[in-house]
C-alpha positions, 0 to 999 in steps of 0.5 A: 424557549420557543419551539423554533429555538428548541428545534434548532438546538436539537441534536442533528441525526446523522448516519451510522456511517458518519457516527461510527468510530471504526475509522482509522483516525485513532491508529498510531500511523495517523497520530504519528502523521500529526506529530509531523504536521505539527513539527515538520523537518526542514534542512534550513528552516526547522532542522530539529523537526520531525522526519517523516519515515512512515509514508510509503512513497518513492521519491528517489527517481523524481529527477528522471521524470522531471528530465523526461517532462522537460525534454518532452515539453508537453503542450495542448492546444486550446481546442484540445484543452476544451475537450479535456475540460468537458465531462469524460465517460467513466470508462476512461480515455482509450489511450489512457486504458491502453497505456495502463495495460501496457504498463502493467505488462512491463512492470510484470516483465512482459510475462503476461498480457492485460486487456485494456477493456478490464482496466478500471480507474480509480483516484486512490489506492484504498479507494480501488480496494474498497470499490473491489471489496464492495463488488465482492462482499456484502455487509457482515461478510469477511475477507481473510487478510494477508495485506496486513494494513490495519488502517486499510482494514479499519477503513474498509470496515468503516465504508463497507462493514466487511471484516478483514480478518488478519491471518497470523505470521510469525518472525520464527519463519520470517513472517512467511505465509503458510497454507496451514495458517490460512486453513486455521483462520478460514475454519475459525471464521466459519465456526463464528458463522461469518460468511468468508467471501474471499482473501486479500493479499499484498505481493510484494508485501507491505510492510514486509518488503518481500514477495510471494514465491510461485509455489505459495501463490499456487497453494493460495490460488488452489485454496481459494478456488476449491472453496469458491471464494475471491482472491484480490491481490494487491500488487501496487508495489510490483514495479519496486522489486530491486533484487532477486527473486523476480516478482511473479504476478497472480496473472502468471500463476493463473495460466500454470493451474488447470481448471482455475476459475478466473472470474474469482481473481482480481488485481489492484495495481498502481502507477502513483506508488510505483513511479513516484507521484502519489499526488496523481492518484493513479490506481487500477482495478483489474478483474477477470470477471465481466460483472465485477468490471461492469460493476467496479466501473460504475462505482469508479465514477465516485473517484475518477482520474482527471482527464488531464492526468489520463491525457498526460500519462500515455505520453510518458509510457511510450518511447521507452521511458518506462523501461528506462525508469524501471531500470534506473529506479530499481538501482536506486531502491537497491542502493538506498536499501543497502545504505539504510540496512548496513548503517542500522547493522552498525548499531546492532539493529536487523531488518527482515531480509527483503527485495521490494517496496520502499520500506524495511521491516525493522526489529527493534524488540531489543529496545522494548522494556517488555515484549507488549503492545504497550511497550511498543507504543511507548517506544514509538512515542519516545522515538518521535519525541527524542529522535524526531522520527516518525515511524510505523509500529507493527501494531499498525499492521496487525503484527502479533509480535511487539517490536517490529516497526516499518520504516520508509526509506525512499520518500526522503532525499539523500541529505535527509536520509543521512540525518535520519540515520545519525538520529537512529544510531544515536537513539539506539545507542542511548537506549541500549545503554539505559536498558543495560543499567 
């Protein structure tokens, strides 16, 4: 073999980032998506296909958006199109950041004000969190994790080499966060000589569909301030609260506690998730720390929101549309949630009591052959193969108890939901009888 041939056949050396195995590609969530892609449900073309119920999107109010856009008949001139087609500064169009700040205020009941100058745009929710975490922590550092999304944790570890250490919650107290569990995890990580730079939580919770009460938020904020660590609040489902109690933002809590270091508090918000057009990829980093805002804005140049999207959204946020949308959307979420949970109860399946989000935390422990992670994974595969339903197991959310599943109820239409419920009921009845034999 010639020297040139040997050179060309040699292995190409890539970076550690490109070759490590920490990316979340092998999680059950991703495997479930592949099963759906290979056999997607369609009411006419493929009625026996897999129904997608692990995607946390909201499609219940798309008709409201379509109706508004049809009436608005949005048009732009050739001159303005040329302006949009040119490169835009990564600070974002002024009308866009102002509209986003106003939107954040409205989804939080007008109880807090947000400064448009602190709005940093991002084109993806995980990208927004990764940008923020990259500003707060160095490789090898850790954040205490109350967001529960194992896929997100693996993605963050893959991209930043920052560890997200889950804080355990139990079904015995309805998976509620306790300050005792936070302290225990914090001390354990410190004993391992790992620097804890902050804590990240999701409120409303994904996958629980619950919200944190005012007292718990105060305790968490007090804890992070006392230990001089950052608090990242993932509030991307703030606009999906469909029942009491009302949502409380960390921005509201900050004004109720004296001597809070606001520079340690940061928020991730979303328009895409709440309004129901995830394809637009409109996510927000909001920080009360000037240095974080400046750094995150520079990093956002890797995931900018398109100029056309920035131009289109402000027109939707005016004329009272968002207020109307939030009222109608929460009504639809409440009705779908009640329909879904009541139908499951008919076959003895209960869900964690919730009042937010586009999903339910469903207790399928009675269907497990044994209370183990392997049995949970076997059940997930059986549900895909037999019931043709793609749902997410608790292992995808760092749940320490086997048998809990997140099932999304807002990303499919009424007809598909009826079919999905029939499949679930049939599957539960069939497998309950088998376990009794």
